[in-house]
N, C-alpha and C positions, 0 to 999 in steps of 0.2 A: 738462624743458628743451624748448623749442620750437625748431624748425629754421626759419630764415627763408629767403626766396627768395635772399637774398644768399649764404647758406651753400651752398645748392644750386648757385648759379651758380659759386661758387668751386670746389666739388667737381667740377662738370662740366668745368672748365678745368684741373684739377690734372694734374700730370705723370703720375700713375698712370693716370688715366682716358684721357688723351691717348695714353699708351703702349698701353693696351688697344685703343683705337680703331684706332691705326695697325697693331697686330699683325693685327687682323681685316682691315683694308684691304689689307695686304700679302698675306694669305692669299687674298683674293678675286683680287687681281692675279695671283698665281701660278697659280690655277686657270684664269684667262682665258688666260694665256700658254701653259699646258700644253695647253689644249683648242683653241687658235686654229688655224684653217686656215692652211696655208702655201702661198702662191703666190710672192710676192716676198719675204715675211718682213717687210714694212713694218708690218703690223698688230701682229705680235708685238713688234717693237722700238719701236713707238709707244705701248706701254702704260706709263703713268707714274702714280706714287702721290704725292699731296700732301695737305696738311691745310689747313683754313681754320677760322676761329673765328667763330661766330655767337653765339648764347647759350651754346653749348657747342662742343667741338672736333668737327669733322666730317672724316672721311677721304674722299678723292676718288680714284677710279680713272679716269684719263682716257686716251682713245685719240686720238692725234694724227695718225695717218696720214690722208691725204686720203680714202681709201676706207673709213675706219672706220664711218661712218654706213651706207654700203651693206652692208658686211659684217655689222654688227649687225642691220640690217633683214632680211637674208636668213637669218641663222643664230640670232640671239638669244643669242649666246654670253655676252655680259656679263650679261644678265638671268639666264640659267641659272646662271652662276657664283655669283651672290648666293644663289640657292636652294640650290645644292650646298654652299656654305660653311655655310649655316644647318643643313643636315642633318648635317654632319660634326662639329658641336660636341660 
């Protein structure tokens, strides 16, 4: 039996795969919040998780505080969280 691209697209959007993606996305967000520097607390409270669909489901961790870009540029906390989550699997 051959697997078509349509079958793979359906699999990539299935509730099971979307759930797995969101579990990992939430894990990364938790690492970011746990490791975030605290001055005003805005960066920590501005971390949000969402999902979007392209050809597959994609989990997004977004930082909404106005200083988020500056904090990420100085500390690299979000980039390091992805690497840390990958090591903890």
